[in-house]
BAVEX-365901 format. One line per field, with one value per residue (C-alpha): residue number from 0; residue in three letters; x, y, z. Coordinates in steps of 0.05 Angstrom, whole numbers, always signed. Example, Ala and Ser with C-alpha at 12.3 -4.5 7.8 and 13.67 -1.06 7.14 Angstrom:
% BAVEX-365901
k <- 0  1
r <- ala  ser
east <- +246  +273
north <- -90  -21
up <- +156  +143
This chain:
% BAVEX-365901
k <- 0  1  2  3  4  5  6  7  8  9  10  11  12  13  14  15  16  17  18  19  20  21  22  23  24  25  26  27  28  29  30  31  32  33  34  35  36  37  38  39  40  41  42  43  44  45  46  47  48  49  50  51  52  53  54  55  56  57  58  59  60  61  62  63  64  65  66  67  68  69  70  71  72  73  74  75  76  77  78  79  80  81  82  83  84  85  86  87  88  89  90  91  92  93  94  95  96  97  98  99  100  101  102  103  104  105  106  107  108  109  110  111  112  113  114  115  116  117  118  119  120  121  122  123  124  125  126  127  128  129  130  131  132  133  134  135  136  137  138  139  140  141  142  143  144  145  146  147  148  149  150  151  152  153  154  155  156  157  158  159  160  161  162  163  164  165  166  167  168  169  170  171  172  173  174  175  176  177  178  179  180  181  182  183  184  185  186  187  188  189  190  191  192  193  194  195  196  197  198  199  200  201  202  203  204  205  206  207  208  209  210  211  212  213  214  215  216  217  218  219  220  221  222  223  224  225  226  227  228  229  230  231  232  233  234  235  236  237  238  239  240  241  242  243  244  245  246  247  248  249  250  251  252  253  254  255  256  257  258  259  260  261  262  263  264  265  266  267  268  269  270  271  272  273  274  275  276  277  278  279  280  281  282  283  284  285  286  287  288  289  290  291  292  293  294  295  296  297  298  299  300  301  302  303  304  305  306  307  308  309  310  311  312  313  314  315  316  317  318  319  320  321  322  323  324  325  326  327  328  329  330  331  332  333  334  335  336  337  338  339  340  341  342  343  344  345  346  347  348  349  350  351  352  353  354  355  356  357
r <- met  asn  glu  glu  leu  lys  asn  ile  ile  lys  val  ala  cys  ile  tyr  ala  thr  thr  ile  ile  gly  ala  gly  phe  ala  ser  gly  gln  glu  ile  met  gln  phe  phe  ser  ile  tyr  thr  thr  gly  gly  phe  tyr  gly  ile  ile  leu  ala  gly  leu  leu  phe  ser  val  ile  gly  tyr  ile  val  leu  glu  arg  val  tyr  cys  asp  arg  ile  arg  asn  tyr  glu  glu  phe  leu  phe  pro  ala  phe  gly  trp  phe  ala  gly  trp  val  ile  glu  ile  ala  val  thr  val  phe  met  phe  cys  leu  phe  cys  ile  met  ile  ala  gly  ser  gly  ser  val  ile  ser  asp  arg  leu  gly  ile  pro  phe  asn  tyr  ala  val  leu  ile  met  gly  leu  ile  ser  met  ala  leu  ile  phe  thr  asn  ile  lys  gly  ile  val  met  leu  ser  thr  phe  val  thr  pro  val  leu  ile  ala  gly  ile  met  leu  ala  gly  leu  tyr  ile  ile  phe  phe  asn  asp  ser  glu  val  phe  arg  ile  ser  ala  phe  leu  arg  his  ile  thr  gly  asn  trp  phe  thr  ser  ser  leu  leu  tyr  val  ser  tyr  asn  ser  ile  leu  ala  val  val  met  met  cys  ser  leu  leu  pro  tyr  leu  lys  ser  arg  arg  thr  ala  arg  ile  gly  gly  ile  leu  gly  gly  leu  leu  leu  cys  leu  thr  ala  phe  val  ile  asn  ala  ala  leu  phe  ile  phe  tyr  pro  ala  val  tyr  gly  lys  glu  leu  pro  val  leu  ala  ile  leu  lys  asn  phe  ser  val  thr  ala  gly  asn  phe  tyr  ala  ile  ile  leu  trp  leu  ala  met  leu  thr  ser  ser  val  thr  ser  gly  tyr  cys  phe  ala  asp  arg  ala  cys  asn  thr  leu  lys  leu  asn  lys  lys  leu  leu  thr  leu  ile  leu  cys  ala  ser  ala  val  pro  leu  ser  thr  leu  gly  phe  ser  arg  leu  ile  ala  val  ile  tyr  pro  ile  phe  gly  tyr  leu  gly  leu  phe  met  ile  leu  val  ile  leu  ala  gln  gly  val  val  met  ile  gln  lys  gly  thr  ala  gly  arg  tyr  gly  arg  lys
east <- -2  -72  -129  -134  -57  -66  -124  -84  -26  -70  -105  -42  -7  -66  -69  +7  +10  -46  +5  +71  +64  +109  +121  +138  +184  +219  +232  +199  +139  +186  +233  +178  +143  +201  +271  +268  +256  +323  +326  +251  +231  +245  +194  +142  +152  +140  +78  +54  +62  +24  -31  -34  -38  -95  -136  -125  -149  -213  -231  -226  -260  -318  -317  -321  -372  -418  -411  -389  -389  -366  -344  -415  -432  -374  -375  -448  -463  -397  -403  -472  -502  -474  -405  -407  -423  -367  -317  -343  -332  -264  -242  -264  -222  -164  -163  -164  -107  -70  -81  -55  +8  +25  +14  +63  +110  +111  +113  +178  +213  +193  +217  +281  +300  +274  +289  +219  +180  +145  +74  +79  +107  +50  +4  +27  +17  -52  -66  -34  -72  -136  -131  -113  -170  -220  -205  -241  -216  -191  -139  -117  -114  -69  -25  -18  -3  +53  +80  +80  +132  +176  +165  +181  +241  +268  +259  +289  +349  +360  +359  +400  +451  +456  +460  +516  +556  +564  +626  +587  +631  +568  +530  +588  +606  +539  +480  +454  +475  +424  +372  +296  +273  +209  +141  +150  +90  +39  +72  +66  -10  -18  +23  -24  -88  -77  -55  -112  -165  -149  -129  -198  -235  -193  -205  -280  -279  -239  -300  -296  -223  -243  -265  -254  -250  -177  -157  -187  -147  -82  -86  -95  -38  +11  -1  +12  +75  +103  +92  +131  +191  +197  +192  +243  +295  +282  +287  +353  +381  +356  +379  +451  +449  +401  +404  +441  +386  +333  +301  +315  +252  +268  +318  +327  +342  +389  +429  +432  +457  +517  +531  +519  +485  +460  +430  +399  +368  +340  +308  +278  +239  +218  +196  +156  +121  +101  +74  +33  +5  -13  -43  -85  -113  -130  -159  -202  -224  -240  -280  -318  -337  -356  -396  -439  -450  -462  -491  -444  -417  -352  -310  -332  -309  -245  -229  -243  -202  -141  -147  -152  -89  -41  -53  -53  +5  +49  +49  +104  +113  +146  +109  +40  +63  +84  +19  -40  -20  -20  -82  -121  -84  -117  -184  -164  -145  -221  -231  -178  -203  -275  -243  -203  -264  -301  -247  -252  -328  -315  -267  -318  -376  -334  -358  -341  -406  -478  -464  -417  -378  -317
north <- -522  -535  -486  -466  -451  -409  -366  -356  -332  -286  -256  -244  -211  -165  -146  -134  -94  -49  -23  -35  +24  +82  +112  +44  +23  +88  +89  +156  +127  +80  +141  +191  +138  +92  +112  +179  +144  +105  +40  +51  +47  -26  -38  +3  -40  -105  -72  -53  -123  -153  -102  -112  -189  -185  -133  -177  -237  -201  -164  -224  -275  -224  -218  -294  -309  -254  -261  -188  -164  -90  -37  -13  -80  -81  -9  +10  -50  -40  +37  +58  +108  +169  +150  +105  +161  +203  +148  +137  +211  +208  +146  +167  +233  +194  +143  +202  +239  +173  +164  +232  +218  +152  +182  +236  +191  +144  +198  +226  +157  +155  +225  +218  +152  +164  +239  +263  +319  +309  +322  +277  +221  +233  +233  +165  +138  +162  +129  +62  +66  +77  +17  -27  +5  -12  -90  -83  -132  -186  -145  -118  -189  -210  -147  -156  -236  -219  -156  -171  -224  -182  -121  -160  -194  -129  -90  -146  -154  -76  -72  -131  -101  -36  -70  -115  -81  -11  +19  +59  +68  +95  +31  -15  +25  +54  +40  -12  +28  +91  +102  +98  +172  +199  +169  +108  +75  +127  +133  +60  +63  +123  +84  +20  +66  +104  +44  +3  +50  +30  -44  -53  -26  -74  -133  -125  -142  -209  -253  -293  -317  -336  -405  -427  -398  -418  -380  -317  -325  -347  -295  -239  -264  -278  -209  -177  -217  -202  -129  -134  -170  -120  -60  -85  -94  -27  +6  -26  -3  +68  +64  +59  +123  +163  +225  +235  +208  +249  +303  +258  +248  +173  +153  +80  +100  +156  +105  +49  +102  +113  +37  +22  +51  -19  -28  +43  +26  -42  -9  +45  -8  -42  +30  +40  -23  -3  +61  +32  -22  +28  +79  +25  -2  +67  +90  +28  +36  +107  +98  +41  +78  +147  +107  +75  +138  +187  +133  +156  +114  +78  +85  +161  +175  +137  +184  +243  +216  +205  +273  +309  +275  +313  +384  +358  +316  +376  +388  +341  +268  +275  +336  +301  +240  +282  +322  +275  +212  +231  +269  +207  +167  +197  +184  +108  +103  +104  +53  +1  +10  -12  -71  -97  -92  -133  -184  -187  -200  -252  -289  -284  -312  -365  -348  -297  -283  -294  -365  -392  -425  -472
up <- -146  -120  -131  -55  -52  -115  -84  -20  -59  -102  -42  +0  -67  -80  -5  +1  -68  -47  +6  -26  -73  -95  -25  +2  -53  -58  +17  +25  +71  +109  +123  +145  +190  +215  +195  +229  +297  +286  +324  +346  +276  +274  +335  +294  +232  +274  +306  +237  +208  +266  +254  +181  +190  +242  +199  +136  +178  +207  +144  +95  +143  +145  +70  +66  +119  +106  +27  +26  -52  -39  +11  +27  +49  +97  +114  +142  +183  +221  +229  +223  +169  +193  +207  +145  +100  +129  +119  +55  +29  +61  +30  -37  -33  -2  -66  -116  -81  -81  -152  -169  -123  -160  -230  -209  -184  -244  -289  -254  -263  -336  -347  -312  -346  -418  -422  -438  -412  -345  -371  -429  -382  -335  -394  -414  -344  -343  -408  -385  -317  -353  -396  -338  -296  -355  -344  -274  -217  -261  -291  -224  -200  -256  -251  -172  -181  -230  -202  -124  -128  -171  -124  -60  -91  -123  -58  -15  -62  -62  +16  +25  -30  +8  +79  +57  +7  +45  +76  +127  +191  +226  +214  +238  +300  +328  +290  +340  +401  +388  +435  +418  +399  +381  +381  +338  +366  +345  +277  +266  +282  +231  +178  +187  +190  +121  +89  +112  +79  +10  +31  +62  +0  -44  +5  +1  -73  -62  -50  -113  -93  -22  -36  +38  +107  +109  +42  +77  +141  +110  +54  +104  +151  +95  +65  +131  +142  +69  +86  +150  +122  +64  +105  +155  +100  +67  +135  +151  +87  +104  +175  +149  +113  +153  +161  +95  +56  +92  +41  -19  -62  -75  -19  -38  -111  -88  -50  -103  -155  -107  -113  -183  -250  -264  -191  -201  -267  -240  -179  -223  -259  -196  -167  -235  -227  -153  -175  -233  -186  -137  -187  -218  -153  -124  -192  -195  -125  -133  -197  -165  -104  -142  -194  -146  -107  -169  -215  -272  -326  -301  -365  -367  -297  -308  -366  -321  -268  -308  -344  -275  -245  -294  -265  -194  -198  -200  -125  -113  -91  -20  -1  -15  +22  +85  +86  +60  +88  +163  +157  +133  +180  +238  +200  +186  +259  +279  +224  +247  +318  +296  +253  +313  +361  +314  +314  +391  +382  +332  +377  +437  +396  +361  +293  +239  +210  +199  +159  +205  +145  +153
C-alpha cells in the first residue's frame, strides 16, 4: 500500500470516527433523527451522507491549500472576529458536553457487562481517556485507524444480521409501504450540523497527513460515504422494529440481545470502542481549544476535564442526546452554511486556497 493511499485511509477514518460515536453505534442518534420519520429517514440519511462528503471535501482542501494548522486559523478568516468567538465558545462547551456523554455511555457498558458500580466504571473510562488524550493527535490517529474498520464492520454486520434474520411480519408486509412523515429534511440538516462541529475541529489538525490535494479531497469524500452507508444499514435495522425500540437507551443492543447473547456481547464491545473513540476525540479537542484560550497547562486541564465528567455523566445518555444535540445543531447549521458558501466560491474561482497547490 503506497503512502498516499495510507494517508487517504487515515484521513477518512479519523473523519468518520469523529462522528461514528456512541450515539451513532447504539442507534440512539439514528433513531431520534431518522428512524422516527419511517421511510423519510432513509432520504434524510442520503442527504446527510452527501453533505458530510461535501463538507469533508471543502474543509480538508482548505486545510491543505491554506496550510491550516488549528481550528482558529480556519474559523476566524471564515466567520469574522465576533461570530468566530461566539462559535469558538459554543464549540468548546459542546465538546465538553460530548465528552461527558461518552464517558457516561462507556461507563454504562462496562458497568452492565462487568457488574461493577457505575461510578467506578465511569472513573475507569475517565482514566483510560485521559491516558489516550495525553498522547495528543498521534494517539488519536492510531486509535482511529485501528478502531474505524472494526466499528464500521461491526455496525454493518449487526445491522445486516438484524435485517436478514428477523421474523417481523410488519417489515415483510408493510415496511416499505409507509408514507413519509414528519420533517426528515430539517432533521437531517440538524444531524449534519451538530456532528460537523467536532468533525471540523478535528479535520483542522490533519495537515501533517495531507501530503497532496487528492488526499484531502478523496479523504473527505470517502469519510462521508462511509458514514452514509453505515447509517443506512443501522436505520434499516431499527426500521424493522420501530416503534417497539423507541425509548430504549441502546436500541441496537436491545434488539441483538433478543436474537443472541453472543451477538449482544460482540456488539457491546463494538459500542464500547465507539464510545471510547468519541470520548478521546472530544476530550482532546476540548483540552486543545481551552488550553489555547485560557493559556493553561494541557495535562492539568485534561485532569480537570476527566474529573468533572464523573458527576455530570449521571444525567443520562439518551436524555442528553435528545436535548443537547438539537440545540447545538441549530448553531452548527450556521457553520455548515458558511462552509458550503466557501465551497461555491472555491468552485467559482477555480482554486481552493491562497497557494493554489495541486
